[in-house]
C-alpha positions in Angstrom: 55.1 -42.0 63.5 53.8 -39.4 61.0 50.6 -39.1 63.0 52.6 -38.2 66.1 54.4 -35.4 64.3 51.1 -34.1 62.9 49.5 -34.3 66.4 52.3 -32.5 68.1 52.3 -29.7 65.5 48.5 -29.2 65.9 48.9 -29.3 69.7 51.5 -26.7 69.5 49.1 -24.5 67.5 46.4 -25.0 70.1 48.8 -24.2 73.0 49.9 -21.1 71.2 46.4 -20.0 70.6 45.5 -20.6 74.2 48.3 -18.4 75.3 47.2 -15.7 73.0 43.6 -15.9 74.1 44.5 -16.0 77.8 46.3 -12.6 77.3 49.0 -13.6 79.8 51.5 -10.8 80.5 55.0 -12.3 80.3 57.9 -10.5 81.9 61.5 -11.1 82.5 62.5 -12.9 85.8 64.7 -9.9 86.7 61.7 -7.6 86.4 59.5 -9.9 88.5 62.3 -10.0 91.1 62.6 -6.2 91.2 58.8 -5.9 91.5 58.7 -8.4 94.4 61.6 -6.6 96.1 59.8 -3.3 95.8 56.5 -4.8 97.1 58.3 -6.3 100.2 60.1 -3.1 100.9 56.9 -1.0 100.7 55.1 -3.5 103.0 58.0 -4.4 105.4 56.4 -2.5 108.4 53.4 -4.9 108.2 55.4 -8.1 107.9 56.1 -9.7 111.3 58.8 -11.8 109.7 60.8 -8.6 109.1 59.9 -6.6 112.2 60.1 -7.6 115.8 56.9 -8.7 117.5 56.1 -6.9 120.7 56.6 -9.0 123.8 53.1 -7.9 124.9 51.7 -9.5 121.8 51.7 -13.3 121.9 51.4 -14.5 118.4 51.8 -18.1 119.6 49.7 -18.8 122.7 50.9 -21.5 125.1 50.0 -25.0 124.2 47.2 -26.6 126.1 48.0 -29.8 127.9 46.1 -32.8 126.8 44.2 -34.3 129.8 44.0 -37.8 128.4 47.8 -38.3 128.6 
């Protein structure tokens, strides 16, 4: 049981070191949400999910009928 404790302590140090070396930038969830909202608002005109698709543009062409059936 002592070996498990020693192993988990050393693993924790390795994990911490990996985080430091990776240089990951951590941010608060509220900041990430605000950044995403800003990105979507800036790019809304290019997002067909937020804008209407012209009736002349057919994003989903008619399905072809299978001749084997």
